[in-house]
C-alpha positions in Angstrom: 12.5 -24.0 -0.2 14.1 -21.1 1.2 15.0 -17.7 0.3 18.8 -18.9 -0.4 17.4 -21.0 -3.3 16.0 -17.9 -5.2 17.2 -17.7 -8.9 19.1 -20.9 -8.9 16.9 -22.4 -11.7 15.2 -19.7 -14.1 12.3 -22.0 -14.6 11.4 -22.2 -10.9 12.1 -18.5 -10.0 8.4 -17.4 -9.8 7.6 -20.6 -7.7 10.8 -19.8 -5.5 9.8 -16.2 -4.8 6.3 -17.2 -4.1 7.4 -19.6 -1.4 10.0 -17.2 0.0 7.2 -14.5 0.4 5.5 -16.7 3.0 8.3 -16.0 5.4 9.2 -13.0 7.7 11.3 -10.2 6.2 13.5 -11.2 3.1 15.5 -9.5 0.4 15.0 -10.1 -3.4 16.5 -8.8 -6.4 14.4 -7.7 -9.6 16.2 -7.4 -12.9 15.0 -4.8 -15.5 12.1 -5.9 -17.2 10.8 -8.2 -14.5 7.6 -7.7 -12.3 7.2 -9.1 -8.8 3.8 -9.6 -7.2 3.8 -9.1 -3.6 1.0 -10.9 -1.8 -1.4 -9.0 0.4 -0.6 -9.6 4.0 3.0 -8.2 3.6 3.5 -5.2 5.8 6.1 -2.9 4.2 8.6 -2.7 1.3 11.9 -1.0 1.4 14.0 -0.2 -1.6 17.6 -1.0 -0.8 18.9 0.2 -4.1 17.4 1.2 -7.6 14.1 3.1 -8.5 10.9 1.2 -8.1 7.5 1.6 -9.8 4.8 0.3 -7.1 1.2 -0.3 -7.9 -0.9 -1.1 -4.8 -4.2 -0.2 -3.2 -2.7 3.3 -2.4 -2.3 3.9 -6.2 1.0 4.1 -8.2 4.2 5.6 -6.7 7.8 5.7 -7.6 10.2 4.8 -4.7 13.9 5.6 -4.7 16.8 4.2 -2.6 15.9 4.0 1.2 12.1 4.9 0.8 9.6 2.7 2.4 6.0 1.8 1.3 3.4 0.7 3.8 1.5 -2.5 2.7 -0.4 -3.1 5.8 -4.2 -3.7 5.4 -4.0 -4.1 1.5 -7.1 -5.7 0.1 -5.0 -6.6 -3.1 -1.5 -8.0 -4.0 1.0 -5.1 -5.0 3.0 -5.1 -8.1 6.4 -3.8 -8.3 9.1 -3.3 -11.1 12.3 -1.5 -11.9 12.0 1.9 -13.5 15.5 3.0 -13.5 16.9 0.2 -15.7 19.6 -1.0 -13.3 17.5 -3.4 -11.4 16.1 -3.4 -7.8 17.1 -4.8 -4.5 14.2 -4.8 -2.0 13.4 -5.8 1.6 9.9 -7.1 2.1 8.4 -7.6 5.6 
């Protein structure tokens, strides 16, 4: 399964996102009210559009468009969600 298949079937979204996270840099959209778990081992996350709430080993932080969070060396998965009510578009490496 590739990142191109994300969101095609609502019942498979969590599984699709999980599989897509195993590859190199990818892009993902998060709708308002959704939460994405980013597995440890990812290097960084960049907000392409929207406002994100990120909870990681470094604590909680708000990220706006164009901001980057370093995830390198994390001991735990990070959690990210939309806080602006418009959804998020992210790049995760």
